[in-house]
MARTITI-41111 format. One line per 4 residues: for each residue z, x, y of C-alpha. Coordinates in pm, 1 decimal. Layout:
residues N
Z X Y | ...
END
This chain:
residues 616
6067.6 3206.6 -1061.0 | 5725.7 3194.2 -909.4 | 5503.5 2902.6 -999.0 | 5126.7 2882.5 -1015.2
4853.9 2727.8 -806.1 | 4524.3 2611.3 -952.8 | 4224.5 2725.9 -751.1 | 3866.9 2820.4 -810.2
3804.0 3193.2 -803.0 | 3622.0 3159.2 -469.6 | 3910.2 2960.9 -319.8 | 4156.2 3220.0 -447.1
3955.9 3506.0 -298.0 | 3940.9 3343.5 44.1 | 4308.1 3245.5 37.5 | 4413.1 3599.3 -58.6
4196.4 3767.8 205.5 | 4333.4 3539.9 476.7 | 4689.7 3674.7 430.8 | 4615.7 4047.9 411.7
4768.0 4200.5 723.4 | 4750.6 4543.1 886.2 | 5023.2 4721.1 1079.1 | 4822.9 4872.7 1364.4
5071.5 4856.2 1648.5 | 5004.9 5221.2 1727.8 | 4640.3 5166.3 1822.1 | 4639.2 4807.3 1943.2
4977.6 4786.7 2109.4 | 5076.3 4490.9 1896.1 | 5431.7 4430.9 1780.4 | 5330.5 4210.9 1487.9
5084.8 4283.0 1207.4 | 4749.9 4106.0 1229.7 | 4489.2 4012.8 970.4 | 4289.3 4308.4 838.2
3978.9 4112.4 731.1 | 3916.7 3917.2 1050.0 | 3649.1 3692.2 904.8 | 3334.5 3681.0 697.9
2967.0 3693.7 787.0 | 2769.7 3462.1 561.8 | 2417.3 3363.1 476.5 | 2436.9 3108.4 197.9
2199.9 3087.3 -94.5 | 2208.6 2970.8 -452.3 | 2437.2 3258.6 -550.0 | 2720.2 3173.9 -309.3
2669.1 2838.9 -135.5 | 2844.7 2621.8 -394.3 | 3137.6 2850.5 -473.0 | 3207.5 3069.4 -168.9
3054.9 2815.2 68.9 | 3290.6 2538.6 -39.5 | 3592.0 2769.4 -27.0 | 3506.6 2897.0 319.7
3452.1 2545.4 451.5 | 3806.9 2443.3 368.0 | 3950.2 2768.3 510.0 | 3740.5 2765.5 827.5
4038.1 2708.9 1060.1 | 4229.2 3009.1 922.7 | 3951.5 3241.3 805.9 | 3642.4 3231.4 1032.1
3292.0 3220.2 888.3 | 3013.1 3360.9 1106.6 | 2651.8 3277.3 1038.1 | 2401.1 3560.1 1068.1
2022.4 3582.4 1069.7 | 1972.1 3866.9 821.2 | 2202.7 4010.4 558.5 | 2151.4 4368.8 670.6
2209.8 4305.6 1039.0 | 2511.8 4083.6 997.4 | 2656.5 4365.2 787.0 | 2575.0 4604.2 1072.0
2774.1 4378.3 1304.0 | 3068.1 4387.4 1063.6 | 3051.1 4766.3 1037.3 | 3029.7 4813.1 1415.0
3332.8 4586.9 1445.9 | 3527.1 4815.4 1211.6 | 3414.3 5131.6 1390.2 | 3502.3 4988.5 1731.1
3842.3 4890.8 1588.2 | 3907.1 5249.5 1472.2 | 3905.2 5125.4 1111.3 | 4215.7 4913.1 1181.3
4013.7 4592.2 1139.9 | 3728.6 4501.3 910.3 | 3509.0 4209.3 811.3 | 3356.0 4075.5 492.2
2990.8 3986.2 428.7 | 2864.1 3744.9 164.5 | 2511.3 3676.9 45.8 | 2318.7 3507.3 -229.4
2190.6 3699.1 -531.4 | 1863.1 3889.7 -535.9 | 1708.0 3978.8 -198.9 | 2012.7 3859.0 -9.4
2220.9 4117.2 -192.4 | 1969.9 4402.3 -181.9 | 1920.2 4345.1 190.6 | 2274.6 4477.0 228.8
2213.5 4808.5 50.6 | 2099.5 4985.2 367.8 | 2406.8 4865.3 554.7 | 2629.4 4978.2 268.6
2469.5 5322.8 287.6 | 2543.4 5330.3 659.7 | 2909.1 5240.5 603.0 | 2942.8 5491.8 319.4
2804.8 5784.7 521.1 | 3018.2 5697.4 822.8 | 3336.2 5629.5 619.7 | 3370.9 5276.9 756.9
3535.6 4979.2 583.8 | 3339.7 4664.1 503.6 | 3375.6 4418.9 214.2 | 3048.3 4307.4 52.3
3066.0 3990.7 -159.3 | 2716.5 3928.6 -296.9 | 2659.4 3645.7 -535.8 | 2565.3 3752.1 -886.9
2406.2 3610.3 -1201.5 | 2584.0 3371.6 -1436.7 | 2861.8 3538.1 -1634.5 | 2806.3 3289.3 -1917.5
2431.3 3369.2 -1924.5 | 2352.6 3010.0 -2019.1 | 2064.1 2961.0 -1773.3 | 1924.7 3316.9 -1793.5
1705.0 3422.6 -1631.7 | 1797.5 3248.7 -1308.6 | 1598.9 3249.4 -988.9 | 1591.6 3596.4 -825.8
1754.6 3763.6 -1126.4 | 1659.0 4125.8 -1193.7 | 1629.3 4174.6 -1569.6 | 1679.1 4520.0 -1712.6
1493.2 4531.3 -2043.8 | 1748.1 4774.1 -2190.0 | 2078.9 4676.6 -2028.2 | 2188.3 4313.6 -2007.7
2479.5 4404.0 -1777.4 | 2256.4 4515.4 -1491.4 | 2185.3 4293.0 -1192.6 | 2039.3 4349.6 -846.8
2389.8 4422.8 -722.7 | 2399.9 4745.4 -918.9 | 2188.0 4887.2 -635.8 | 2510.2 4879.6 -435.7
2700.6 5105.5 -675.7 | 2599.9 5446.1 -530.2 | 2666.5 5329.7 -174.6 | 3005.4 5171.0 -243.7
3338.2 5350.4 -246.9 | 3463.3 5088.1 -491.7 | 3247.9 4852.3 -699.2 | 3354.1 4569.2 -926.3
3186.3 4270.6 -1088.1 | 3396.0 3954.3 -1091.2 | 3296.2 3777.4 -1413.0 | 3629.1 3606.9 -1482.9
3860.6 3433.0 -1230.7 | 4159.5 3648.2 -1325.0 | 3966.3 3965.1 -1234.0 | 4067.7 3895.4 -874.2
4428.8 3981.7 -954.5 | 4333.9 4348.0 -988.1 | 4001.8 4373.3 -803.1 | 4115.6 4242.8 -464.3
4414.5 4480.5 -425.0 | 4193.5 4772.3 -529.0 | 3936.8 4670.1 -270.6 | 4187.3 4661.2 15.1
4354.0 4981.5 -101.1 | 4016.1 5155.3 -72.6 | 3936.3 5009.2 268.1 | 4273.5 5108.2 416.0
4293.4 5453.6 257.9 | 4200.7 5710.8 525.8 | 4051.7 5945.9 264.4 | 3863.7 5691.5 51.3
3775.1 5449.9 332.1 | 3431.3 5298.4 305.7 | 3236.0 4999.0 176.1 | 3360.3 4791.7 -115.9
3138.1 4566.0 -324.5 | 3275.1 4277.2 -528.2 | 2973.1 4129.9 -704.4 | 3078.4 3770.7 -765.8
2915.7 3588.0 -1058.0 | 2816.2 3246.5 -929.6 | 2961.4 3044.9 -1216.2 | 3285.9 3242.3 -1193.8
3315.4 3148.1 -825.4 | 3342.2 2783.8 -932.0 | 3578.6 2831.0 -1226.1 | 3947.3 2736.6 -1184.2
4247.4 2942.5 -1284.7 | 4623.8 2906.7 -1252.7 | 4703.3 3192.2 -1013.3 | 5061.9 3305.4 -953.5
5184.7 3177.7 -618.5 | 5326.9 3523.0 -551.8 | 4970.4 3660.4 -545.0 | 4917.4 3483.6 -213.0
5227.9 3609.7 -38.8 | 5124.5 3783.8 287.3 | 5096.3 4159.4 245.1 | 5097.8 4419.5 522.3
4886.0 4727.7 462.8 | 4958.7 5052.1 644.2 | 4720.4 5338.8 696.9 | 4903.1 5644.2 573.2
4920.0 5977.7 754.2 | 4907.0 6250.3 486.5 | 5124.4 6552.2 559.2 | 4967.3 6897.9 519.6
5045.6 7123.3 225.8 | 5283.9 7398.2 339.4 | 5072.7 7682.7 200.8 | 4752.9 7547.8 355.1
4928.5 7497.9 687.0 | 5061.4 7853.2 688.1 | 4713.5 7994.8 618.4 | 4560.1 7788.2 898.5
4828.8 7886.6 1149.1 | 4787.8 8254.2 1061.6 | 4411.2 8232.4 1110.6 | 4450.7 8065.4 1450.1
4711.0 8317.6 1566.2 | 4476.6 8602.8 1476.8 | 4175.2 8456.6 1656.7 | 4048.6 8594.5 1985.6
3802.6 8318.3 2080.3 | 3887.3 7992.8 1897.9 | 3691.4 7673.0 1967.1 | 3770.5 7323.7 1838.2
3506.2 7080.2 1712.9 | 3633.0 6724.9 1767.4 | 3497.1 6482.1 1509.3 | 3527.9 6111.4 1442.7
3849.5 6166.2 1250.6 | 4025.2 6237.1 1579.9 | 3950.1 5879.1 1686.4 | 4027.8 5715.7 1352.1
4360.1 5899.4 1340.6 | 4441.4 5789.5 1698.1 | 4487.7 6159.6 1769.3 | 4304.4 6166.2 2101.8
4610.4 6230.4 2316.7 | 4747.9 6478.8 2064.3 | 4424.2 6681.2 2066.9 | 4411.4 6678.4 2445.3
4772.0 6800.7 2465.6 | 4707.4 7063.0 2196.3 | 4406.1 7201.0 2383.7 | 4600.6 7208.6 2711.3
4914.7 7365.0 2564.3 | 4727.0 7647.4 2393.1 | 4430.7 7664.6 2633.0 | 4170.3 7625.5 2357.6
3837.3 7465.8 2455.7 | 3680.2 7194.6 2243.3 | 3333.0 7052.8 2182.7 | 3219.6 6712.5 2060.2
3026.5 6594.6 1756.5 | 2837.2 6266.5 1778.0 | 3125.9 6080.3 1611.8 | 3389.6 6263.1 1815.3
3231.5 6213.4 2155.7 | 3459.1 6016.5 2392.9 | 3776.3 6096.9 2198.3 | 3864.4 6271.5 2522.3
3691.6 6193.5 2852.3 | 3406.9 6419.9 2959.7 | 3585.1 6542.8 3273.4 | 3869.8 6717.8 3091.6
3837.7 7082.8 3197.3 | 3854.1 7206.4 2835.7 | 3588.6 6964.3 2714.5 | 3272.5 7174.1 2690.0
3067.6 6872.1 2585.8 | 2822.9 6803.0 2302.8 | 2765.1 7055.2 2024.8 | 2474.0 7144.6 1801.7
2114.3 7028.5 1784.8 | 2166.1 6773.9 2061.6 | 2434.7 6981.4 2225.5 | 2476.6 7132.5 2568.0
2445.6 7492.5 2676.5 | 2817.7 7539.7 2746.7 | 2932.2 7404.7 2407.9 | 2670.6 7588.7 2202.8
2733.7 7914.9 2386.2 | 3106.9 7886.7 2314.0 | 3040.4 7811.3 1946.4 | 2803.2 8106.0 1923.3
3070.5 8341.9 2054.5 | 3367.3 8192.1 1868.4 | 3539.0 8401.5 1603.6 | 3718.7 8089.6 1477.8
3575.5 7736.6 1467.3 | 3842.2 7471.7 1411.3 | 3695.9 7144.1 1286.4 | 3920.9 6842.2 1338.4
3805.2 6529.9 1155.9 | 3442.7 6639.7 1125.9 | 3224.8 6671.0 819.0 | 3009.5 6937.7 988.0
2680.9 6747.8 969.0 | 2368.3 6956.5 1028.5 | 2327.9 6821.0 1382.2 | 2674.8 6947.4 1471.9
2613.7 7294.3 1326.8 | 2250.4 7342.9 1427.7 | 2174.3 7345.4 1055.0 | 2438.7 7620.6 1028.6
2291.2 7851.0 1292.5 | 2507.6 7765.6 1597.8 | 2812.8 7956.6 1470.2 | 2646.8 8292.1 1527.5
2939.8 8533.0 1558.3 | 2927.2 8759.7 1246.6 | 3307.7 8759.2 1240.1 | 3330.2 8382.7 1256.1
3575.6 8200.6 1031.3 | 3589.3 7826.0 975.4 | 3890.1 7593.9 958.3 | 3843.7 7232.0 852.6
4124.0 6981.7 914.4 | 4031.9 6663.1 737.1 | 4206.0 6378.7 559.8 | 3941.2 6407.2 285.1
3951.9 6712.4 62.3 | 3578.8 6685.7 -2.7 | 3503.7 6740.4 366.6 | 3779.3 6995.1 426.8
3641.4 7233.4 162.5 | 3282.5 7245.6 290.1 | 3118.6 7581.5 359.6 | 3408.6 7790.6 236.6
3631.4 7668.0 518.3 | 4003.0 7733.3 529.2 | 4098.4 7377.8 446.0 | 4388.3 7171.4 569.4
4394.1 6830.7 402.6 | 4599.5 6613.9 634.7 | 4595.4 6346.0 899.1 | 4451.4 6491.2 1219.6
4739.9 6385.9 1441.8 | 5007.3 6515.3 1206.4 | 4820.1 6839.9 1148.3 | 4778.5 6913.0 1519.0
5146.5 6846.9 1581.9 | 5255.7 7085.7 1309.1 | 5008.1 7356.9 1405.3 | 5115.4 7331.5 1768.0
5481.4 7363.9 1671.7 | 5399.2 7676.6 1471.7 | 5195.9 7830.0 1754.0 | 5477.8 7771.9 1999.5
5396.1 7904.6 2347.2 | 5089.8 8102.5 2237.7 | 4797.5 8052.6 2474.6 | 4448.8 8194.5 2484.9
4266.9 8331.2 2792.5 | 4066.9 8093.0 3008.3 | 3719.8 8013.4 2880.1 | 3407.4 8047.5 3091.7
3435.7 7753.3 3329.8 | 3114.6 7856.8 3506.9 | 2910.6 7768.4 3197.1 | 3056.5 7418.6 3196.4
2984.5 7369.0 3567.7 | 2628.6 7498.2 3525.1 | 2571.7 7258.7 3237.4 | 2660.1 6954.5 3444.3
2444.3 7075.3 3731.6 | 2153.7 7092.8 3487.3 | 2215.3 6743.0 3356.1 | 2247.0 6607.5 3709.9
1893.0 6725.9 3771.9 | 1731.6 6578.7 3460.4 | 1908.9 6241.9 3504.7 | 1820.4 6207.2 3873.2
1596.4 5918.6 3975.3 | 1225.3 6013.5 3966.8 | 1039.2 6094.3 4286.9 | 688.3 6029.3 4158.9
509.0 5717.2 4046.8 | 479.0 5797.4 3674.9 | 675.8 5641.0 3394.1 | 1040.1 5750.0 3380.7
1176.9 5972.8 3107.9 | 1457.1 5868.0 2875.4 | 1686.8 6106.7 3061.3 | 1614.7 5926.5 3386.7
1690.5 5592.1 3222.4 | 2023.0 5732.8 3102.0 | 2092.5 5855.1 3453.5 | 2034.4 5506.6 3593.2
2278.1 5350.1 3347.5 | 2528.7 5629.5 3406.6 | 2529.4 5561.2 3779.8 | 2611.6 5195.0 3713.5
2866.1 5254.4 3437.7 | 3218.4 5118.9 3477.0 | 3538.1 5287.1 3359.9 | 3542.2 5051.1 3058.2
3172.8 5084.1 2969.6 | 3086.5 5156.7 2606.2 | 2734.0 5280.4 2538.7 | 2596.6 5256.4 2187.9
2286.2 5343.0 1988.7 | 2180.5 5454.6 1641.8 | 1828.1 5590.5 1600.9 | 1523.1 5726.1 1776.1
1526.6 5922.7 2100.2 | 1838.2 5783.6 2258.7 | 2110.0 5906.7 2015.6 | 2020.5 6268.3 2082.6
1963.0 6213.6 2451.8 | 2290.1 6027.2 2494.6 | 2488.2 6288.5 2303.5 | 2334.5 6554.8 2525.4
2362.5 6377.9 2859.9 | 2603.2 6084.4 2865.0 | 2935.2 6140.5 3040.2 | 3171.6 5921.3 2847.6
3512.9 5799.6 2947.4 | 3767.1 5783.8 2667.6 | 3644.4 5544.9 2400.6 | 3320.5 5488.2 2588.0
3073.3 5611.9 2327.3 | 2974.9 5443.0 2000.3 | 2702.8 5616.3 1802.1 | 2597.4 5546.7 1445.4
2451.6 5888.7 1370.6 | 2570.8 5952.9 1019.1 | 2290.7 5736.5 876.9 | 2097.3 5699.8 1204.8
1982.2 5357.3 1093.2 | 1706.0 5192.1 1292.1 | 1799.8 4829.4 1345.3 | 2174.1 4884.9 1383.3
2165.2 4863.9 1760.6 | 2149.8 4495.3 1858.3 | 2376.1 4374.6 1577.5 | 2608.2 4668.6 1632.8
2641.9 4590.5 2003.2 | 2748.4 4238.7 1911.0 | 3009.5 4374.0 1668.5 | 3148.3 4611.7 1931.3
3182.0 4332.0 2185.0 | 3354.5 4109.1 1929.5 | 3605.0 4386.1 1859.7 | 3655.7 4470.8 2228.7
3573.7 4158.5 2430.5 | 3711.6 4304.8 2754.6 | 3483.7 4609.4 2754.2 | 3138.9 4638.3 2911.6
2899.0 4707.5 2621.9 | 2554.5 4857.7 2685.9 | 2310.3 4899.5 2398.5 | 2026.2 5151.7 2420.6
1739.7 5069.2 2187.5 | 1379.3 5183.0 2162.2 | 1091.7 4947.9 2098.3 | 1060.6 5081.4 1741.7
1419.0 4998.9 1644.9 | 1406.3 4668.2 1828.8 | 1100.7 4564.7 1627.2 | 1282.9 4643.1 1303.8
1585.5 4422.1 1364.0 | 1648.7 4202.1 1665.1 | 1735.0 3860.3 1527.0 | 2110.1 3885.2 1583.5
2032.1 3836.8 1953.6 | 2007.7 3470.0 1862.5 | 2350.4 3489.3 1696.1 | 2502.4 3653.6 2003.5
2354.4 3380.6 2223.2 | 2486.4 3112.0 1990.7 | 2835.8 3262.5 1984.4 | 2831.0 3355.7 2354.9
2883.8 3727.6 2296.4 | 2757.4 3904.6 2610.2 | 2629.9 4262.0 2618.0 | 2343.4 4444.6 2785.9
2042.0 4580.9 2599.5 | 1835.9 4851.4 2768.6 | 1508.3 4841.3 2576.8 | 1293.8 5149.4 2639.3
931.5 5080.9 2549.8 | 731.8 5395.8 2478.5 | 486.8 5210.0 2255.7 | 580.0 5355.9 1921.3
812.2 5605.5 1759.0 | 827.1 5857.2 2042.1 | 1112.7 6063.7 1897.2 | 940.0 6132.4 1566.5
609.7 6187.7 1744.8 | 772.3 6474.3 1936.8 | 917.8 6612.0 1613.9 | 575.4 6587.9 1450.4
419.7 6784.2 1735.1 | 710.7 7030.4 1742.9 | 649.5 7123.2 1378.5 | 280.7 7183.1 1444.8
151.0 6848.7 1326.0 | -118.1 6643.7 1492.3 | -10.6 6318.8 1656.3 | -51.8 6070.6 1373.0
83.9 5724.0 1289.4 | 385.0 5731.0 1523.1 | 267.4 5610.0 1861.8 | 43.1 5306.3 1846.0
-226.4 5517.0 2011.4 | -228.8 5755.6 1713.3 | -279.1 5492.8 1443.8 | -612.7 5417.7 1278.3
-673.7 5094.8 1469.5 | -845.1 5053.8 1803.2 | -667.1 4735.9 1909.7 | -328.9 4828.6 2056.8
-47.5 4571.3 2037.1 | 64.1 4423.2 2366.4 | 419.0 4316.1 2289.0 | 594.6 4103.3 2547.3
954.6 4196.7 2476.7 | 1080.3 3988.6 2767.4 | 921.8 3674.8 2625.8 | 1043.0 3759.9 2277.3
1407.4 3811.7 2375.9 | 1393.3 3507.7 2601.4 | 1267.8 3296.4 2313.2 | 1593.6 3371.1 2129.9
1796.2 3256.3 2429.2 | 1883.1 3591.1 2585.1 | 1841.4 3654.8 2955.6 | 1544.5 3890.5 2957.3
1379.7 4078.3 3244.5 | 1133.4 4361.6 3299.3 | 1245.6 4647.2 3524.3 | 947.1 4800.1 3699.9
1142.5 5103.0 3819.3 | 1467.1 5294.8 3781.0 | 1601.2 5123.5 4092.7 | 1530.1 4780.4 3942.4
1697.9 4888.1 3618.6 | 2015.8 4969.7 3808.6 | 2006.8 4634.6 3987.3 | 1962.4 4443.9 3661.3
2252.5 4626.4 3494.8 | 2479.0 4507.1 3773.4 | 2348.6 4150.6 3749.2 | 2400.0 4134.4 3371.8
2776.7 4159.6 3400.3 | 2821.3 3804.9 3521.1 | 2662.7 3635.8 3218.2 | 2811.3 3497.9 2898.7
2501.0 3573.5 2689.9 | 2319.2 3898.7 2609.3 | 2088.0 4045.0 2872.2 | 1778.7 4238.9 2766.0
1629.2 4472.7 3026.5 | 1291.0 4614.8 2928.9 | 1158.2 4929.6 3093.3 | 844.2 5128.1 3009.2
905.9 5499.9 2948.2 | 705.1 5816.0 2891.1 | 708.1 5903.5 2517.7 | 650.8 6277.6 2559.8
934.7 6442.1 2758.4 | 1252.6 6543.6 2581.3 | 1587.7 6551.9 2754.0 | 1494.9 6860.5 2952.5
1836.2 7015.6 2888.6 | 2037.7 7164.7 2605.5 | 1939.0 7147.5 2243.7 | 1941.5 7380.1 1945.2
1737.7 7447.2 1633.3 | 1726.8 7186.6 1357.5 | 1608.1 7258.9 1004.0 | 1301.2 7043.9 944.5
1090.0 7205.1 675.4 | 740.8 7311.2 791.5 | 457.9 7339.1 534.7 | 386.7 7689.5 402.5
15.5 7615.7 382.1 | -192.6 7423.9 635.1 | -539.8 7420.8 787.4 | -384.4 7372.3 1130.5
-312.8 7685.4 1329.1 | -28.0 7500.6 1502.4 | 143.6 7437.3 1168.2 | 105.1 7799.6 1062.6
261.3 7913.4 1390.8 | 545.6 7664.9 1348.5 | 600.3 7788.9 992.0 | 634.0 8148.2 1112.5
896.3 8038.7 1364.5 | 1067.7 7832.8 1097.5 | 1102.1 8133.6 868.3 | 1266.7 8330.4 1149.7
1515.2 8051.7 1215.6 | 1612.0 7994.2 852.7 | 1701.3 8361.6 828.8 | 1981.6 8287.3 1077.6
2144.6 8021.5 860.3 | 2485.9 8092.4 714.3 | 2606.6 7947.1 386.9 | 2968.3 8049.1 441.7
END
């Protein structure tokens, strides 16, 4: 008969997390299960230093604690780690109560939108209420149960408040079940009352027996499968949209074989890019608003669009104008019923890999005619031109910066970004090897980049990680550079300085607006900031240099690979040019009434475009 062990609630939580394993041999090539929660990022405060801090200290040899600089950015690092691990690994993040907890709300929103697992453990108020109100406590005048952590409810897939030690017996298994469920996967919040953390309880010893979690592969419903197969067999011009679910399902090779066997071309969403290398003959490249001409042309002509692991975000669909064929039908293969049913799609709720295998078996030897390979070749000729090194003496464009990095990329290079100009430009232009593209574009969160690059490198220490970040995003969140230096996590940051928010400035102008409040030059102050990014990054311990030209940028990328600390390469860029290739309409509402003629003209064009949108 099992005995008991007396531990504080914080000690019990840490002990339990340290023995939760994951069977991921399929994706990592490992014969033995490994720990699912690899460690915990922590900034201690009065809501977690005494309870969680003491517990983590004693477990430090078995369950690593990593110190961050900001609660939001250390959570970004944890989320990037999970994404780079294909959701087969995750990390926890703990903070104090009050601002420490609410700093994590943005990161939780990012994880929720992108369906990525992370465990948030914010400290909370006293369960016994004896010292109320405590420092940093949010008091709701009408609801005594509310605390600052309730801000995390709408951006958590599972939320619980631990106000008694024995709550862990049910809360912790529910948390891990959520994080390892392919359909429910996302952020979990366990708000941990600070007095409860320190309270002892006689826990069953059996509670701490190692447990191996497995990520299930849901089989498709027979009726749904039959309907999908019939629709594909009847199609004349099918096209596949590869989404992030292809990667999370480890279905990359299965999709590639499926496309080859049946001769069906595919296009890439932001999350699905690099599931299959760019040079596969059936890979028509990026789709949608930031898509390429070959992919968008194929989608416009398709009579059947087959989504695999995509939630059909507006950037992928051109705000539902890319799929222009009046006879078009939509299939959505997704492990989540919510996503599979969008826009009246023929839904197939199943694991992507399993679904493709069963569909392929049903299709047998059926193949479709060759697609237009000339369009694909023309697209890459176009991108060659816009990424070529500049001939003149002006500032380079973002496309030319991408071209420089592309020429120096290695087979194992992973490029990453999140917000501003570069996500769209990289989706449009970057030629990714398999697994060589990491984009947070579900939430497009400024400030994810530097911390995210660190998380990617921690998950994949043998890969060459290059982070693209604009000066605007860098200014929002850069402090984890110091953490990466401290922990000797090397990656390369290419910091493009266009002196403001160049991406949104172009959008402002494109919708008829006057340049206002985006570039520093369009603010209401005469004195323009002169920010020395090289000195700033160097002050945090990074190796920082200024590249005066595209040629120097390429040289510095090569030099960075021999260091054991982050390298920051700053290069000035022109804020006005776009990518110069590809692209599609995006629904950004233009005012109906304006004194500006440019806005009125943009509104007229907007009305024409919205008439092309399809709800079905």
